[in-house]
N, C-alpha and C positions, 0 to 999 in steps of 0.2 A: 369611352374616355382613351386609354393608352393609348398616343399614340399621334392621337388629335393634334391636326392643326391649324382646326380650326378655330374660329373666337366663339364663344360661349356667352348666353344671356343670362347671368344670373337675376333672379326676379327674388324679393323680399317682398312677401302681402301679412302685413293684421287681419285676422278676418275678425267681426265682433262676435263678443263670446260666444258659446250655444252657435253659431252658422255653422260650422266646419264639414257638417252635415254634408251643409246645400253649397256648399263652396265642397268638393269631393262630386257630387253627382253631373254640376257644370262644366267641372276639368273634365271630369271621365272622359264627357260629351269632345269639349272639342277639341283632344290634344290626339287622336285622329287625321283632327281637321287641316290643325298642323300643323302634325308632319304631312299632312301628304303638302301642305305649300311648301314646302321645304327646313320645316324645323325638325330637329331629334331631340326629344323628352333624352336627359339623363339619368336624371333622379327630379325624386321631386320628396322635401325629407317635412315634419310639424314638429317645435319643439317638445322635450319631454323635460326640458329643465328654462330657463327665464321665461319670456311674453309668455304667455299658453297664445294658443292660436295663431302661431308666428309660421307663416311656410317658405319655401327656399327655392322653388323650384331654378331647374338650371337644364339648359336647351342649348344643344349646339350648331349653329345659324353659317351661314358659308361666308356673312360679313352684317357689316352694319345697313345698306343700305335692304337689305334680308329684314332686317325688322320693321321695318315701317312700311316693304310691299306684303309683307304675312296676315302684320295685321288688320292693314285696309283688304286682303283677299280675304281675308277669313269676317269681315265685313260682309261684303256678301253672298255672305250663307244665309240661307230660310230660314231660319234657330238664331243666325245675332240677336233680332233684338229681345228676343229670348234669356239669351246668354247673357245680353248686358246688362236690362234689366234686375238679373239675381242681382249679380257682381256690383254692381252700382249695390245691392240695399248690403249684401256680406262683405266685402272689403271695407277697410278703413284708412288703407295706406299703402299701395303698390312702389316698388322701389324696384328701378333697370340699369342694369349696371353690365356694360360690355366687356368680358375681359380675353383678356386673350393670350394665349400661353404659352409659359416663360422654359429656356432652351433643358430647362433639367428635365420636364415633365420628362415620363416614360409612356 
């Protein structure tokens, strides 16, 4: 992350209580596929204080167009229907924000 001048996709996900393990299993499968298509996972966290079962992922992406094109490409993966079904079941809410680096970032 230090020194990067690429935008980052900040993803906040509210997971159904008791479903974080299922979410983690699917994401463990999806991360390599997303990275093979150009995204780079910089970090993934869950809340310790605040709303429990909230996840924040930070992905480095080439630009805003890469967000949509990577999601569309991932939809062609043979496991995507299963991933989509599980995520639809366990994710209550998802918020995406494309963040630009500030000049003082190291």
